[in-house]
C-alpha positions as CSV (number, residue, x, y, z in Angstrom):
1,K,4.6,-9.2,-4.2
2,L,2.3,-6.5,-5.5
3,R,3.8,-6.9,-9.0
4,V,2.8,-10.6,-8.9
5,V,-0.7,-9.7,-7.8
6,L,-1.0,-7.3,-10.8
7,Q,0.2,-9.9,-13.2
8,A,-2.3,-12.4,-11.9
9,A,-5.1,-9.8,-12.1
10,A,-4.2,-9.2,-15.8
11,A,-4.4,-12.9,-16.3
12,D,-8.1,-12.8,-15.1
13,D,-7.5,-14.2,-11.6
14,P,-10.4,-13.1,-9.5
15,T,-8.5,-13.7,-6.2
16,A,-5.9,-11.1,-7.4
17,D,-8.7,-8.7,-8.4
18,W,-10.2,-9.1,-4.9
19,M,-6.8,-8.3,-3.3
20,L,-6.4,-5.2,-5.4
21,I,-9.9,-4.0,-4.3
22,R,-8.9,-4.6,-0.7
23,I,-5.6,-2.7,-1.1
24,E,-7.5,0.2,-2.8
25,E,-10.1,0.3,0.1
26,A,-7.3,0.2,2.7
27,V,-5.5,3.0,1.0
28,N,-8.7,5.1,0.9
29,V,-9.4,4.4,4.6
30,A,-5.8,5.2,5.6
31,R,-5.8,8.4,3.5
32,A,-9.1,9.6,5.0
33,H,-7.8,9.0,8.5
34,I,-4.5,10.7,8.0
35,I,-6.0,13.7,6.2
36,K,-8.6,14.2,8.9
37,A,-5.9,14.0,11.6
38,L,-3.7,16.5,9.6
39,E,-6.6,19.0,9.2
40,Q,-7.2,18.8,13.0
41,V,-3.6,19.4,14.0
42,E,-3.1,22.2,11.4
43,Q,-6.2,23.9,12.7
44,L,-4.7,23.6,16.2
45,L,-1.4,25.2,15.0
46,K,-3.5,28.2,13.7
47,S,-5.5,28.5,16.9
48,R,-3.3,31.2,18.6
49,R,-4.5,34.5,17.2
50,N,-1.2,36.5,17.6
51,V,1.3,33.6,17.4
52,M,2.5,32.3,14.0
53,V,3.7,28.7,14.1
54,T,5.9,27.4,11.3
55,L,5.7,23.7,10.6
56,R,8.8,21.8,11.6
57,Q,11.1,20.5,8.9
58,S,14.3,18.6,8.7
59,S,17.4,20.4,7.4
60,A,18.7,17.0,6.1
61,P,15.6,15.0,5.0
62,V,15.8,11.4,3.9
63,K,15.9,11.2,0.1
64,V,14.7,8.0,-1.7
65,D,14.7,7.3,-5.4
66,F,11.8,5.1,-6.4
67,S,12.3,3.1,-9.6
68,F,8.9,1.5,-10.0
69,G,9.5,-1.0,-12.8
70,M,5.9,-1.6,-13.8
71,G,4.9,1.9,-12.7
72,S,2.0,0.5,-10.7
73,P,-0.7,3.1,-9.7
74,Y,-1.0,1.2,-6.4
75,I,2.6,1.8,-5.5
76,Y,2.2,5.5,-6.4
77,Q,-0.9,5.7,-4.2
78,I,1.1,4.2,-1.3
79,V,3.9,6.7,-1.9
80,Y,1.4,9.6,-1.7
81,L,0.0,8.1,1.5
82,L,3.5,8.1,3.0
83,E,3.9,11.7,1.9
84,D,0.7,12.7,3.7
85,Y,1.8,10.8,6.8
86,D,5.2,12.5,6.8
87,R,3.4,15.9,6.9
88,L,1.1,14.7,9.7
89,A,4.1,13.6,11.7
90,A,5.9,16.9,11.2
91,A,2.7,18.8,12.3
92,L,2.3,16.7,15.4
93,L,5.9,17.2,16.4
94,T,5.4,20.9,15.9
95,A,2.3,21.0,18.0
96,K,4.1,19.2,20.8
97,H,7.1,21.5,20.6
98,V,5.0,24.6,21.0
99,A,2.9,23.1,23.8
100,L,-0.3,22.9,21.9
101,M,-0.4,19.1,22.3
102,T,1.0,16.8,24.9
103,A,3.8,14.4,24.1
104,D,1.5,11.4,24.8
105,A,-1.2,12.8,22.5
106,A,1.3,13.5,19.7
107,S,2.9,10.0,20.0
108,H,-0.4,8.3,20.0
109,S,-1.5,10.0,16.8
110,I,1.8,9.2,15.1
111,R,1.5,5.5,16.0
112,D,-2.1,5.5,14.9
113,G,-1.3,6.8,11.5
114,K,1.6,4.3,11.2
115,H,-0.9,1.5,12.0
116,Y,-3.1,2.4,9.1
117,I,-0.2,2.4,6.7
118,R,1.1,-0.9,7.9
119,R,-2.4,-2.4,7.2
120,V,-1.9,-1.4,3.6
121,L,1.6,-2.6,3.3
122,E,0.8,-6.0,4.8
123,L,-2.1,-6.8,2.5
124,P,-0.2,-8.2,-0.5
125,S,1.6,-10.7,1.7
126,Q,-1.8,-12.2,2.7
127,W,-2.4,-13.2,-1.0
128,S,-1.1,-16.5,-2.5
129,Y,-0.8,-17.2,-6.2
130,Q,-3.4,-19.8,-7.3
131,S,-2.9,-20.0,-11.1
132,V,-6.7,-19.8,-11.5
133,S,-8.8,-17.7,-13.9
134,R,-12.5,-17.0,-14.4
135,E,-12.5,-19.4,-17.3
136,D,-11.2,-22.1,-15.0
137,I,-14.1,-21.3,-12.7
138,R,-16.6,-21.5,-15.5
139,Q,-15.2,-24.9,-16.5
140,N,-14.9,-26.0,-12.8
141,N,-11.6,-27.7,-13.6
142,Q,-8.8,-28.9,-11.4
143,R,-7.4,-25.4,-11.1
144,A,-10.7,-24.0,-9.8
145,I,-11.1,-26.9,-7.4
146,R,-7.6,-26.4,-6.0
147,A,-8.2,-22.7,-5.5
148,M,-11.7,-23.3,-3.9
149,K,-10.5,-22.2,-0.4
150,W,-9.4,-18.8,-1.8
151,L,-12.3,-18.4,-4.2
152,A,-14.8,-18.8,-1.3
153,E,-13.6,-15.5,0.1
154,V,-14.2,-13.6,-3.2
155,P,-17.5,-11.8,-3.5
156,Q,-19.7,-12.9,-6.4
157,E,-19.5,-9.7,-8.4
158,V,-15.7,-10.0,-8.3
159,L,-15.8,-13.6,-9.4
160,E,-18.0,-12.6,-12.3
161,G,-15.7,-9.7,-13.2
162,T,-18.4,-7.0,-12.9
163,R,-16.5,-5.4,-10.0
164,R,-12.8,-4.5,-10.3
165,S,-10.5,-2.0,-8.6
166,E,-10.4,1.4,-10.2
167,F,-6.8,0.9,-11.3
168,A,-7.0,-2.8,-12.1
169,P,-4.9,-3.8,-15.1
170,R,-6.6,-4.7,-18.4
171,I,-7.4,-8.4,-18.7
172,M,-5.4,-10.0,-21.4
173,T,-6.6,-12.4,-24.1
174,A,-6.8,-16.1,-23.2
175,A,-3.5,-17.0,-24.9
176,T,-1.6,-14.1,-23.5
177,A,-3.1,-14.7,-20.0
178,E,-1.9,-18.3,-20.1
179,T,1.6,-17.1,-20.8
180,S,1.3,-14.6,-18.0
181,K,0.2,-17.3,-15.7
182,Q,3.4,-19.3,-16.4
183,D,5.5,-16.1,-16.0
184,T,3.8,-15.3,-12.7
185,A,4.2,-18.9,-11.4
186,A,7.9,-18.7,-12.2
187,T,8.2,-15.3,-10.4
188,T,6.4,-16.7,-7.4
189,M,8.7,-19.7,-7.1
190,N,11.6,-17.3,-6.7
191,E,10.0,-15.3,-3.9
192,P,10.6,-16.0,-0.2
193,D,7.7,-17.4,1.7
194,D,8.2,-15.0,4.6
195,D,7.0,-11.4,4.9
196,A,7.9,-9.6,1.7
197,F,8.8,-6.5,3.7
198,H,11.7,-8.1,5.7
199,G,15.0,-7.8,3.9
200,G,15.9,-8.5,0.3
201,T,14.3,-5.4,-1.1
202,D,14.4,-5.4,-4.9
203,E,16.6,-2.4,-5.9
204,R,14.3,-1.8,-8.9
205,V,11.6,-0.9,-6.4
206,V,13.4,1.1,-3.7
207,K,16.9,2.5,-3.9
208,T,18.2,4.7,-1.1
209,V,20.1,7.6,-2.4
210,K,20.9,9.6,0.7
211,V,20.0,9.1,4.4
212,D,21.0,11.7,6.9
213,K,19.9,12.1,10.5
214,P,17.2,14.7,10.9
215,T,17.8,17.7,13.0
216,Y,14.9,17.0,15.4
217,G,15.5,14.4,18.1
218,E,12.3,12.5,17.8
219,S,11.9,9.5,15.5
220,R,9.4,10.0,12.7
């Protein structure tokens, strides 16, 4: 679904640009929360003057090969976010194991971090392709009228194109953008209407290479 959002943003769709901004902001909020929590628990692990604590690790970690297709910077940012969260979970399980944190406190922090990540992952599924561009808005044509409900949620500076996400794709020329609209519409028609994260994962995006059970008992 994120690939479709990117294609629409490249075709000068302001609703797609607004979604990319929301994803970028959600990633930044999640990263700030996870890094802050990680710094706190790592400081806790260093708090014993004469006891050295080594961060817990799995002897058989899950290995995943990501084939990104478009190489979206947003997908890479989400992967980095998952990496930070994985380290946080390992630190929390370590702190619980050496009695520097209660089981309830560790579990709460793990669930809290997961909540922030899910907010990021669920955002693209809240967007719907409208086949509208800023030129359509200037002309106030049928495409713009049909998309009015979605356009009403987009801030004025995004509608005007003066505010875009840091990693937003370059806007194509009018002719190329029209072709991209048609391609995006065709792609969207082939997508399921339900949550994009339930089943049917495109193997070009995620391909599991090896999955082994970790040596620790708790689920991360």
